[in-house]
C-alpha angles and dihedrals in degrees: 000000000000104000092214094056093044092047091050092050091051091047091054093053098046094073091061100050124118111300094017123112096214116233106293128180111273102222106349117096130193088250088226085122086072090066110089115188117213116243116235109207092183104044097156088213137115119222092241089058092066110109116200099183118127138169129234134161093358097308135098117229125201091226130016095253132114124186099221124216120277111144149032138121099072133081090245090052090060091060093044094049092050091053093048090047093054092052092045089051092050094049098038094242134141123258128205125193129218121261112307092208088115089062091060090060104033129035093203091062089071092081091064090063098043110110105141093104088059097041114024095168103035119117100247124195123197120209137219135162123253094241091053087062089058097048102035129074111255093237089059092050092049088046090061088064095046096044092061095033092240124176096214142004125236116210109202122210110200113154094149092052092045092051090052092048113090092219095032131125120279098183121074106165121124100027097117092052090047092051090051090054092047093052090050094050104034118096088198129068118272119219117194115207143172125221103233104312098084138239119259129216089251093056092046093049090049093052093040086063088056092054103266111144104173129058138179106205094198094191135195123273101069127062112356106219088185085058091049091054093045090055087058094052125094104177143098093275098056098090095045093048092056086084085077095053092106096033118144150055113303114247095245091051092049092051093049090045095059106023092094095048095091094245132117111266130205114189115211137149118092097005108151111142141043088252090056088052093049093048092049092050091048087057090056108275117147094202136002129228129213130186117147098049090048096050091044090052088051093052091047102045107359123230092339088055090056090047092051093046095051093041090055092050092049094048092047090051091050091054094046089052089054095050091048091050094243117138097179139031093251088055091046088057087062096041115144109258145160120228116212134196137315091023090058092057093044090053096044094049093044089052090055093051099042 
């Protein structure tokens, strides 16, 4: 396997191992803390009446959670992905894999993304970068989906991360046209996502015109992938580029920005608790993605740690839905709430410039 790709994948994982804090934003938050849900003291509901099922990308999920892609391309990633797949299968959640770019270069990398034997029924999303669509024959891109028996393909847009990466891409022309071609030729759903810097209304509208129906906003306020790449740098530009550590659209802003665009919305970026999940859904998300807390739980307590982490999030969400009087996810999307500053100003000014 290409030593540069494998080394980069290992570098990305090391910041989330036991005892590590990950690479969080420094000052930027998700702004989900600005979403205050109204308490319902008379919910007229029983806890066992709460239904967590939701739909996204043509599939129904037992709970509105998606383990978003973080890893692949190393021998360790194979073990991690299998564990995450087993838990996703057990809980009826979605699972995304890390970038499959390594599979385009090395046949043996395929094994690190193979999880079907562990999770025959899980909704599995492959993953490739936007620039790889431009530079790779379409049959090879579609082959990435078939080779791992995926149900969908995520296309990640990550210009800020690439620009912070010493060996990253510097050319970004042609991606929209390539996504249009992919949507037209793919028999499986296409999900366009960011990697921690957020999707804007303008980007979503642009890609909606090209046939994309599902988006993962992956906003700022959680893991800074610019920060991850800057930690890997040792050159004269490192200090200057740290100004971009918190770059991006906060998760709450991104969800509000696109929730009225008649597309399917996954909220991710800094989601850690059941309250975060409830707040994101109340802003209009159909499903919510998590990555860092899941991988950190794995490195702390293995597969059981992932199971415990996700179970706690799900049970907290269930209880919040009860005390807001919402028995289903569609009702939770309309939950009474108060929006505080600075999220109000973000939303008002974005509405004026849409």
